[in-house]
C-alpha positions as a Markdown table, in Angstrom:
| # | Residue | x | y | z |
|---|---|---|---|---|
| 1 | Unk | -10.3 | 1.1 | 34.3 |
| 2 | Unk | -8.7 | -0.5 | 31.4 |
| 3 | Unk | -12.1 | -2.9 | 30.6 |
| 4 | Unk | -13.4 | 1.1 | 29.7 |
| 5 | Unk | -10.9 | 1.9 | 27.7 |
| 6 | Unk | -10.5 | -1.2 | 25.9 |
| 7 | Unk | -14.4 | -1.5 | 25.2 |
| 8 | Unk | -13.9 | 2.5 | 24.0 |
| 9 | Unk | -11.2 | 1.6 | 21.8 |
| 10 | Unk | -13.6 | -1.2 | 20.4 |
| 11 | Unk | -16.6 | 1.1 | 19.8 |
| 12 | Unk | -13.9 | 4.0 | 17.8 |
| 13 | Unk | -12.5 | 1.0 | 15.7 |
| 14 | Unk | -16.0 | 0.0 | 14.6 |
| 15 | Unk | -17.3 | 3.4 | 14.1 |
| 16 | Unk | -13.9 | 4.2 | 11.9 |
| 17 | Unk | -15.4 | 0.9 | 9.8 |
| 18 | Unk | -18.4 | 2.2 | 9.2 |
| 19 | Unk | -17.0 | 5.7 | 7.9 |
| 20 | Unk | -14.1 | 5.5 | 6.7 |
| 21 | Unk | -12.4 | 4.0 | 4.3 |
| 22 | Unk | -8.2 | 3.6 | 4.5 |
| 23 | Unk | -6.0 | 1.4 | 2.7 |
| 24 | Unk | -2.5 | 0.5 | 2.5 |
| 25 | Unk | -0.6 | -0.2 | -1.1 |
| 26 | Unk | 2.6 | -1.6 | -1.5 |
| 27 | Unk | 4.7 | -1.5 | -4.3 |
| 28 | Unk | 7.1 | -3.2 | -5.1 |
| 29 | Unk | 9.7 | -0.9 | -7.8 |
| 30 | Unk | 12.7 | -3.1 | -9.8 |
| 31 | Unk | 15.8 | -2.7 | -7.7 |
| 32 | Unk | 19.2 | -4.3 | -8.3 |
| 33 | Unk | 20.4 | -7.4 | -10.8 |
| 34 | Unk | 22.0 | -9.8 | -9.4 |
| 35 | Unk | 23.7 | -12.2 | -11.7 |
| 36 | Unk | 24.9 | -15.8 | -10.2 |
| 37 | Unk | 27.8 | -17.7 | -11.1 |
| 38 | Unk | 26.2 | -19.7 | -13.4 |
| 39 | Unk | 25.1 | -17.2 | -15.6 |
| 40 | Unk | 21.6 | -16.7 | -15.0 |
| 41 | Unk | 19.8 | -13.1 | -13.1 |
| 42 | Unk | 18.1 | -12.7 | -10.6 |
| 43 | Unk | 16.0 | -9.1 | -10.0 |
| 44 | Unk | 16.3 | -7.8 | -6.8 |
| 45 | Unk | 12.6 | -5.4 | -5.4 |
| 46 | Unk | 12.3 | -2.9 | -3.2 |
| 47 | Unk | 9.0 | -2.3 | -1.5 |
| 48 | Unk | 7.6 | 1.1 | -0.9 |
| 49 | Unk | 4.4 | 1.5 | 1.4 |
| 50 | Unk | 1.3 | 4.0 | 1.3 |
| 51 | Unk | -1.8 | 4.9 | 3.4 |
| 52 | Unk | -4.4 | 5.5 | 1.2 |
| 53 | Unk | -7.9 | 6.4 | 1.8 |
| 54 | Unk | -9.2 | 6.2 | -1.8 |
| 55 | Unk | -7.7 | 4.0 | -4.7 |
| 56 | Unk | -8.9 | 6.0 | -8.6 |
| 57 | Unk | -6.9 | 4.1 | -11.0 |
| 58 | Unk | -4.5 | 0.8 | -9.8 |
| 59 | Unk | -2.5 | -1.8 | -13.0 |
| 60 | Unk | 1.0 | -2.4 | -13.1 |
| 61 | Unk | 2.3 | 0.7 | -14.6 |
| 62 | Unk | -0.3 | 3.5 | -13.8 |
| 63 | Unk | -1.3 | 4.2 | -10.2 |
| 64 | Unk | -3.2 | 6.4 | -8.8 |
| 65 | Unk | -4.8 | 7.3 | -5.2 |
| 66 | Unk | -5.3 | 9.5 | -2.7 |
| 67 | Unk | -3.2 | 9.7 | 0.4 |
| 68 | Unk | -4.1 | 10.3 | 3.8 |
| 69 | Unk | -3.1 | 13.8 | 3.7 |
| 70 | Unk | -5.9 | 14.2 | 1.0 |
| 71 | Unk | -2.8 | 14.3 | -1.9 |
| 72 | Unk | -3.4 | 13.1 | -5.0 |
| 73 | Unk | -0.4 | 11.0 | -5.9 |
| 74 | Unk | 0.4 | 8.6 | -9.1 |
| 75 | Unk | 2.9 | 6.8 | -9.8 |
| 76 | Unk | 3.5 | 6.1 | -13.4 |
| 77 | Unk | 6.1 | 3.8 | -14.2 |
| 78 | Unk | 7.4 | 1.8 | -18.3 |
| 79 | Unk | 8.1 | -1.8 | -16.7 |
| 80 | Unk | 5.0 | -3.4 | -14.4 |
| 81 | Unk | 5.8 | -3.7 | -11.3 |
| 82 | Unk | 3.9 | -5.3 | -8.2 |
| 83 | Unk | 1.7 | -4.5 | -5.8 |
| 84 | Unk | 0.3 | -5.6 | -2.7 |
| 85 | Unk | -3.5 | -3.7 | -1.4 |
| 86 | Unk | -5.0 | -4.2 | 1.9 |
| 87 | Unk | -7.7 | -2.9 | 3.3 |
| 88 | Unk | -6.9 | -1.2 | 6.8 |
| 89 | Unk | -10.8 | -0.1 | 7.1 |
């Protein structure tokens, strides 16, 4: 029985890769600034992960995408943020 279920799961995943697009977007927002004893400062980052089906605009200060609930999400920041974009399907 497990062979049939794993085969069926593989077929479903293959069909999803043909017709669906899904991305995992991680945005690294600036967090706290820590001052070391020698006087140097280190910027911390707070990552936030989103699931997206469509990417409309992706720059370091302006991000627009459609999430899995078909909502349009727009992120605008004044200082540049880092991001990672990973294609799931």
